[in-house]
Residue frames as qw, qx, qy, qz and C-alpha x, y, z in Angstrom:
[[0.138, 0.561, -0.100, 0.810, 48.01, -12.13, 1.51],
 [0.426, -0.428, -0.651, 0.460, 47.95, -11.20, 5.22],
 [0.092, -0.719, -0.157, -0.671, 46.07, -8.25, 6.65],
 [0.115, 0.169, -0.610, 0.766, 46.55, -6.63, 10.00],
 [0.236, -0.533, -0.808, 0.087, 43.78, -7.20, 12.54],
 [0.131, -0.832, -0.328, 0.428, 43.75, -3.49, 13.33],
 [0.458, 0.671, 0.188, 0.552, 44.34, -0.26, 11.50],
 [0.405, -0.342, -0.225, 0.818, 46.50, 2.55, 12.80],
 [0.140, 0.910, 0.379, 0.097, 44.91, 5.97, 12.69],
 [0.503, -0.077, 0.023, 0.860, 47.14, 8.84, 11.69],
 [0.097, 0.871, 0.272, -0.397, 46.26, 12.50, 11.92],
 [0.570, 0.344, 0.338, 0.665, 47.09, 14.02, 8.55],
 [0.118, -0.726, -0.161, 0.658, 47.95, 17.66, 8.98],
 [0.541, 0.791, 0.269, 0.098, 47.16, 19.80, 6.00],
 [0.627, 0.000, 0.114, 0.771, 50.23, 21.23, 4.30],
 [0.068, 0.318, 0.207, 0.923, 48.38, 24.33, 3.13],
 [0.099, -0.543, -0.675, 0.490, 46.19, 26.40, 5.44],
 [0.127, 0.813, 0.423, 0.381, 43.64, 29.01, 4.43],
 [0.442, -0.206, -0.215, 0.846, 45.21, 32.39, 5.15],
 [0.139, 0.496, 0.162, -0.842, 42.77, 34.87, 3.61],
 [0.494, 0.587, 0.628, 0.131, 40.67, 35.90, 0.67],
 [0.221, -0.006, 0.290, 0.931, 41.42, 38.34, -2.15],
 [0.169, 0.662, 0.616, -0.393, 38.56, 40.82, -1.92],
 [0.394, 0.900, 0.158, -0.098, 39.57, 43.32, -4.58],
 [0.657, 0.395, -0.029, 0.641, 42.32, 45.00, -6.52],
 [0.336, -0.827, -0.140, 0.427, 44.14, 48.02, -5.12],
 [0.068, -0.703, 0.352, 0.614, 45.35, 50.71, -7.47],
 [0.730, 0.604, -0.098, -0.305, 46.30, 50.13, -11.08],
 [0.214, 0.674, -0.706, -0.033, 49.63, 48.32, -10.73],
 [0.697, 0.082, -0.703, -0.113, 48.39, 44.82, -9.88],
 [0.055, -0.211, 0.748, -0.627, 48.12, 44.97, -6.09],
 [0.530, -0.399, -0.670, -0.333, 45.40, 42.95, -4.40],
 [0.384, -0.456, 0.401, -0.696, 43.58, 43.52, -1.11],
 [0.562, -0.055, -0.826, -0.003, 43.45, 40.40, 1.02],
 [0.651, -0.573, 0.072, -0.492, 41.14, 39.88, 3.97],
 [0.213, 0.427, -0.832, 0.283, 43.41, 38.17, 6.47],
 [0.845, -0.344, -0.278, -0.300, 42.23, 35.03, 8.22],
 [0.606, 0.146, -0.570, 0.535, 45.42, 34.88, 10.27],
 [0.444, -0.609, -0.497, 0.430, 45.53, 35.97, 13.92],
 [0.119, -0.775, 0.012, 0.620, 46.95, 39.27, 12.70],
 [0.661, 0.744, 0.093, -0.026, 47.16, 40.74, 9.18],
 [0.048, -0.835, 0.538, 0.102, 50.89, 41.34, 9.81],
 [0.644, -0.187, 0.737, 0.087, 51.37, 37.57, 9.65],
 [0.698, 0.587, 0.409, 0.037, 49.80, 37.50, 6.20],
 [0.297, 0.942, -0.154, -0.009, 51.96, 40.44, 5.08],
 [0.372, -0.688, 0.613, 0.112, 55.10, 38.66, 6.31],
 [0.844, 0.132, 0.513, 0.076, 54.67, 35.74, 3.90],
 [0.069, -0.548, 0.548, 0.629, 57.05, 35.63, 0.94],
 [0.234, 0.014, -0.818, -0.525, 54.82, 33.20, -0.94],
 [0.593, 0.131, 0.475, -0.637, 51.16, 32.26, -0.95],
 [0.124, 0.034, 0.934, 0.334, 49.20, 29.66, -2.86],
 [0.595, 0.203, 0.006, -0.778, 46.00, 29.61, -4.88],
 [0.513, 0.046, 0.856, -0.041, 44.10, 26.36, -5.42],
 [0.270, 0.162, -0.604, -0.733, 43.23, 25.51, -9.02],
 [0.771, -0.033, -0.065, -0.633, 39.94, 23.78, -9.84],
 [0.833, 0.126, -0.538, -0.038, 41.70, 20.41, -9.97],
 [0.779, -0.619, -0.084, 0.050, 43.01, 20.94, -6.42],
 [0.741, 0.169, -0.102, 0.641, 46.59, 21.68, -7.44],
 [0.304, -0.865, -0.124, 0.380, 48.23, 24.49, -5.48],
 [0.568, 0.629, 0.061, 0.526, 49.94, 27.21, -7.50],
 [0.532, -0.445, -0.200, 0.692, 52.67, 29.19, -5.75],
 [0.173, 0.913, 0.189, 0.319, 52.31, 32.96, -5.92],
 [0.606, -0.034, -0.237, 0.758, 55.58, 34.77, -5.17],
 [0.174, -0.926, -0.300, 0.153, 55.05, 37.90, -3.04],
 [0.510, 0.501, -0.028, 0.699, 57.01, 40.92, -4.31],
 [0.011, -0.281, 0.325, -0.903, 55.71, 43.49, -1.79],
 [0.455, -0.552, -0.684, -0.146, 53.26, 43.19, 1.09],
 [0.031, 0.183, -0.413, 0.892, 51.98, 45.50, 3.80],
 [0.094, -0.556, -0.797, 0.217, 48.96, 46.08, 6.02],
 [0.071, -0.127, -0.110, -0.983, 46.50, 48.87, 5.24],
 [0.574, -0.167, 0.058, -0.800, 43.25, 49.38, 7.19],
 [0.692, -0.179, 0.610, -0.343, 43.37, 45.83, 8.55],
 [0.897, 0.412, 0.120, -0.109, 43.84, 44.25, 5.12],
 [0.640, -0.287, 0.474, 0.533, 46.87, 42.80, 3.44],
 [0.482, 0.812, -0.124, -0.304, 48.03, 44.73, 0.38],
 [0.707, -0.245, 0.595, 0.293, 50.01, 42.34, -1.75],
 [0.480, 0.696, -0.367, -0.388, 51.84, 42.56, -5.06],
 [0.871, -0.058, 0.480, 0.082, 52.39, 39.13, -6.59],
 [0.213, -0.386, 0.659, 0.609, 54.97, 38.38, -9.26],
 [0.130, 0.180, 0.836, 0.502, 53.35, 38.42, -12.71],
 [0.006, 0.786, 0.618, -0.009, 50.29, 40.45, -11.71],
 [0.392, -0.096, 0.068, 0.913, 51.02, 43.88, -13.13],
 [0.168, -0.238, -0.282, -0.914, 47.70, 45.57, -13.86],
 [0.495, -0.010, 0.420, -0.760, 44.28, 46.12, -12.39],
 [0.800, 0.192, -0.304, -0.480, 42.89, 43.68, -14.97],
 [0.538, 0.233, -0.791, 0.174, 45.36, 40.99, -13.89],
 [0.066, -0.138, 0.702, -0.695, 44.52, 41.60, -10.22],
 [0.631, 0.030, 0.142, -0.762, 40.76, 41.40, -10.78],
 [0.707, 0.158, -0.640, -0.256, 41.15, 37.88, -12.18],
 [0.410, 0.052, -0.815, 0.405, 42.04, 36.77, -8.63],
 [0.390, -0.278, 0.232, -0.847, 39.16, 38.51, -6.85],
 [0.833, -0.220, 0.091, -0.499, 37.34, 36.14, -4.45],
 [0.786, 0.221, -0.562, 0.134, 40.13, 33.55, -4.53],
 [0.743, -0.663, 0.089, -0.007, 41.19, 32.09, -1.20],
 [0.386, 0.688, -0.571, 0.228, 44.92, 32.32, -0.55],
 [0.932, -0.329, -0.139, 0.054, 46.74, 29.58, 1.32],
 [0.029, -0.810, 0.565, -0.155, 49.99, 29.50, 3.24],
 [0.730, 0.139, -0.651, 0.159, 52.33, 26.57, 3.68],
 [0.696, -0.694, -0.176, -0.063, 52.10, 25.68, 7.38],
 [0.786, -0.161, -0.074, 0.592, 55.91, 25.72, 7.55],
 [0.292, 0.442, 0.085, 0.844, 55.90, 29.40, 6.56],
 [0.403, -0.736, -0.202, -0.505, 53.61, 30.43, 9.43],
 [0.087, 0.388, -0.675, 0.621, 54.90, 31.26, 12.90],
 [0.730, -0.446, -0.435, -0.281, 53.42, 29.16, 15.69],
 [0.194, -0.648, 0.521, -0.521, 54.18, 29.94, 19.30],
 [0.213, 0.094, -0.937, 0.259, 54.92, 27.15, 21.77],
 [0.152, 0.293, 0.792, -0.514, 51.64, 25.68, 23.01],
 [0.466, 0.445, 0.016, -0.764, 49.61, 27.18, 20.15],
 [0.489, 0.177, 0.836, 0.176, 47.80, 25.23, 17.45],
 [0.167, 0.040, -0.486, -0.857, 46.44, 25.89, 14.00],
 [0.621, 0.120, 0.315, -0.708, 42.63, 25.89, 13.98],
 [0.720, 0.313, -0.473, -0.400, 42.64, 23.46, 11.04],
 [0.376, 0.228, -0.873, 0.212, 44.37, 20.91, 13.31],
 [0.224, -0.011, 0.686, -0.692, 41.67, 21.24, 15.99],
 [0.668, 0.128, -0.131, -0.721, 38.58, 20.73, 13.83],
 [0.811, 0.054, -0.532, -0.236, 37.13, 17.28, 14.44],
 [0.253, 0.238, -0.794, 0.499, 38.82, 16.76, 17.82],
 [0.496, -0.533, -0.685, -0.003, 36.80, 15.30, 20.67],
 [0.204, -0.620, 0.226, -0.723, 35.67, 17.71, 23.38],
 [0.688, -0.167, -0.682, 0.185, 36.43, 15.89, 26.64],
 [0.518, -0.820, -0.032, -0.239, 35.63, 16.68, 30.27],
 [0.319, 0.620, -0.599, 0.395, 39.01, 17.26, 31.94],
 [0.434, -0.429, 0.586, -0.533, 37.72, 15.87, 35.25],
 [0.746, -0.027, 0.593, -0.304, 35.89, 12.67, 34.29],
 [0.246, -0.209, 0.816, 0.479, 36.88, 11.93, 30.65],
 [0.488, 0.568, 0.627, -0.214, 33.33, 12.19, 29.31],
 [0.242, 0.038, 0.526, 0.814, 33.24, 13.00, 25.59],
 [0.274, 0.559, 0.396, -0.675, 30.69, 15.73, 24.87],
 [0.655, 0.708, 0.242, -0.107, 31.11, 15.85, 21.10],
 [0.693, 0.107, 0.274, 0.658, 33.45, 17.10, 18.39],
 [0.070, -0.632, 0.036, 0.771, 34.74, 20.55, 17.52],
 [0.577, 0.603, 0.523, 0.169, 33.08, 21.62, 14.27],
 [0.334, 0.757, 0.133, 0.545, 34.17, 25.23, 13.92],
 [0.449, -0.431, -0.274, 0.734, 36.09, 28.03, 15.61],
 [0.143, 0.869, 0.331, 0.340, 34.58, 31.51, 15.36],
 [0.450, -0.101, -0.216, 0.861, 36.68, 34.59, 16.04],
 [0.094, -0.843, -0.434, -0.304, 34.63, 37.42, 17.45],
 [0.037, -0.875, 0.173, -0.450, 37.23, 39.72, 18.91],
 [0.406, -0.706, 0.485, -0.320, 38.26, 39.10, 22.50],
 [0.424, -0.293, 0.857, -0.023, 38.37, 35.31, 22.24],
 [0.323, 0.077, -0.803, -0.495, 37.55, 32.46, 19.93],
 [0.712, -0.047, 0.354, -0.605, 34.29, 30.58, 20.28],
 [0.078, -0.132, 0.972, 0.176, 34.18, 26.80, 19.87],
 [0.737, 0.094, -0.095, -0.662, 31.17, 25.40, 18.00],
 [0.183, -0.238, 0.947, -0.116, 30.68, 21.82, 19.13],
 [0.700, -0.059, -0.496, -0.511, 28.53, 19.08, 17.61],
 [0.462, -0.402, 0.631, -0.476, 27.40, 17.30, 20.76],
 [0.040, -0.085, 0.995, 0.040, 26.97, 13.57, 21.28],
 [0.318, 0.457, 0.747, -0.363, 23.18, 14.06, 21.55],
 [0.383, 0.499, 0.613, 0.478, 23.01, 15.69, 18.10],
 [0.032, -0.961, -0.261, 0.091, 22.78, 19.29, 19.23],
 [0.499, 0.562, -0.126, 0.648, 25.08, 22.26, 18.82],
 [0.524, -0.769, -0.205, 0.304, 26.85, 23.94, 21.72],
 [0.410, 0.726, -0.132, 0.536, 29.03, 27.03, 21.79],
 [0.657, -0.687, -0.132, 0.282, 31.60, 27.97, 24.38],
 [0.121, 0.946, -0.300, 0.024, 34.34, 30.57, 24.69],
 [0.892, 0.172, -0.245, 0.338, 37.82, 29.15, 24.06],
 [0.081, -0.822, 0.343, -0.448, 39.42, 30.70, 27.14],
 [0.314, 0.326, -0.813, 0.366, 41.75, 29.25, 29.77],
 [0.471, -0.188, 0.491, -0.708, 38.95, 29.23, 32.34],
 [0.867, 0.149, 0.215, -0.425, 37.16, 26.49, 30.36],
 [0.844, 0.447, -0.294, 0.049, 39.80, 25.00, 28.03],
 [0.685, -0.662, 0.299, 0.051, 42.26, 23.15, 30.23],
 [0.425, -0.418, 0.695, 0.403, 44.43, 21.34, 27.69],
 [0.731, 0.567, -0.116, -0.363, 44.64, 20.79, 23.95],
 [0.493, -0.327, 0.772, 0.232, 46.17, 17.54, 22.79],
 [0.495, 0.449, -0.387, -0.635, 46.01, 17.22, 18.97],
 [0.270, 0.159, -0.941, -0.130, 46.29, 13.43, 19.32],
 [0.092, -0.276, -0.904, 0.313, 43.56, 12.95, 21.97],
 [0.083, -0.753, -0.596, -0.267, 41.26, 15.96, 22.05],
 [0.013, -0.534, 0.144, -0.833, 40.38, 19.23, 23.74],
 [0.442, -0.361, -0.742, 0.351, 40.00, 18.88, 27.50],
 [0.146, -0.532, -0.095, -0.829, 37.55, 21.31, 29.08],
 [0.002, 0.291, 0.737, -0.610, 35.75, 22.22, 32.26],
 [0.016, 0.527, 0.671, 0.521, 32.21, 22.63, 30.92],
 [0.190, -0.163, 0.147, -0.957, 30.15, 25.73, 31.59],
 [0.261, 0.283, 0.826, -0.412, 27.01, 24.79, 33.57],
 [0.511, 0.602, 0.377, -0.484, 24.08, 24.40, 31.17],
 [0.206, 0.595, -0.521, -0.576, 26.15, 24.25, 27.97],
 [0.292, 0.125, -0.905, -0.284, 25.70, 20.52, 27.35],
 [0.709, -0.228, 0.013, -0.667, 22.13, 19.36, 27.98],
 [0.857, 0.041, -0.513, -0.024, 23.30, 15.73, 27.99],
 [0.399, 0.230, -0.628, 0.627, 25.76, 16.47, 30.80],
 [0.368, -0.305, 0.280, -0.832, 22.99, 18.01, 32.89],
 [0.860, -0.134, -0.219, -0.442, 21.03, 14.73, 32.75],
 [0.729, 0.173, -0.621, 0.230, 23.96, 12.62, 33.94]]
């Protein structure tokens, strides 16, 4: 049996993306309130189907009958959930969306596709670390980076600092002075 001398690395994009969390029931007719993790709760309310992950990892499709936005939350009526008791069974469940059902503007990326990418200096190619998390705190996202020297760095994900995102190669930045202690030593 022959084996290749090298292995190709493929980026596997998740089919299902976390879209929100059912935080409670709403009314007595089986509606649920969903905290939206999308850029805008209107995106969540536009979905015609969502998914819930079973304990074994299998995704179960939940057909959306009616959805709207109320006080920044998604109000959703799923097929087969017809009472407050039915709705409460889903409280605290994360809902997922099929990535093909979500709108994505040209040049935009899903956060799930960015996690784990190298953070690279756009000028000299130096790798500072890997993106661990993206925090949304209003005006802009914040990148949480695990640095090459084992520390954590945070930087705003704005055009001034983020020059290019290439899901195959990494996130190219112009670092903020003082953000990477390792870079200061070089």
